[in-house]
C-alpha positions in Angstrom: 29.5 21.3 9.7 28.5 23.9 7.1 24.9 24.7 6.0 25.2 22.7 2.7 26.2 19.5 4.6 23.2 19.9 7.0 20.8 20.4 4.1 22.3 17.3 2.3 22.0 15.3 5.5 18.4 16.3 6.0 17.5 15.4 2.4 19.2 12.0 2.6 17.5 11.4 6.0 14.1 12.3 4.7 14.6 10.0 1.7 15.5 7.1 4.0 12.6 7.8 6.3 10.1 7.9 3.3 11.6 4.6 1.9 11.1 2.9 5.3 7.6 4.1 5.7 6.7 3.0 2.2 8.2 -0.5 2.8 6.1 -0.9 6.0 2.9 0.2 4.2 3.7 -2.3 1.4 4.3 -5.0 3.9 0.9 -4.4 5.5 -0.9 -4.2 2.1 0.7 -7.5 1.1 -0.5 -9.2 4.3 -4.0 -7.8 3.7 -4.0 -9.1 0.1 -2.8 -12.6 1.1 -5.4 -12.9 3.9 -8.2 -11.6 1.6 -7.3 -14.2 -1.1 -7.2 -17.0 1.5 -10.7 -16.0 2.9 -12.1 -15.9 -0.6 -10.5 -19.2 -1.7 -8.4 -17.5 -4.3 -4.7 -17.9 -5.0 -2.5 -14.9 -4.3 -0.1 -14.8 -7.2 3.7 -14.6 -6.7 4.2 -11.5 -4.5 2.5 -9.2 -7.0 1.8 -6.3 -4.6 3.0 -3.1 -6.3 2.5 0.5 -5.7 -0.1 1.9 -8.2 -0.7 5.4 -6.8 0.6 7.6 -4.0 -0.6 11.1 -3.1 -0.9 13.2 0.0 -4.2 13.2 1.8 -5.7 14.3 5.1 -6.9 12.0 7.9 -10.3 12.6 9.6 -8.5 14.7 12.3 -6.6 16.8 9.7 -3.2 15.1 9.8 -1.3 14.9 6.5 -0.4 11.4 5.4 0.2 9.5 2.1 -2.7 7.6 0.5 -1.3 4.7 -1.3 -3.1 2.3 -3.7 -1.4 -1.1 -4.2 -2.3 -3.5 -7.0 -2.1 -7.3 -6.6 -3.1 -10.2 -8.7 -4.9 -13.4 -7.8 -6.4 -16.4 -9.5 -9.5 -18.4 -8.9 -10.5 -21.7 -10.5 -10.4 -20.3 -14.1 -6.6 -20.0 -13.8 -6.6 -16.4 -15.2 -5.0 -13.5 -13.4 -7.4 -10.9 -11.9 -6.5 -7.6 -10.3 -7.2 -6.5 -6.8 -6.5 -3.2 -5.0 -5.6 -2.2 -1.4 -5.8 1.5 -0.6 -4.2 2.7 2.6 -4.1 6.1 4.3 -0.7 6.0 6.1 -0.6 2.4 7.4 -4.4 2.1 7.9 -6.5 0.1 5.5 -9.1 2.4 3.8 -10.4 0.4 0.8 -10.1 -3.1 -0.5 -11.3 -4.1 -4.0 -11.3 -7.7 -5.3 -13.5 -9.6 -7.8 -15.9 -6.7 -8.3 -16.5 -6.3 -4.6 -15.4 -3.2 -2.5 -14.9 -3.2 1.2 -14.7 0.4 2.6 -13.1 0.6 6.1 -14.0 3.3 8.6 
């Protein structure tokens, strides 16, 4: 195998790894959004979790991970759509925003 093939394989492998990690983080964020809506007697709307922002950040012990903010929509008795946000550092919940309330996780 020549050097170009090794580099191409490494790039493709890194892309697949990043995609899998992003899908896992989205899955966790979606579960958090659904559970938060249930606890607040709101209706989580049709799988609306979408990546809003993604940027590199450091954890408290200095490790480099991605900080991702996911947006979701929910409805309460008024029937209108309202935005909510789940911010994660890696696969750990960092911040949850819904209905003007913010929950900061430590």
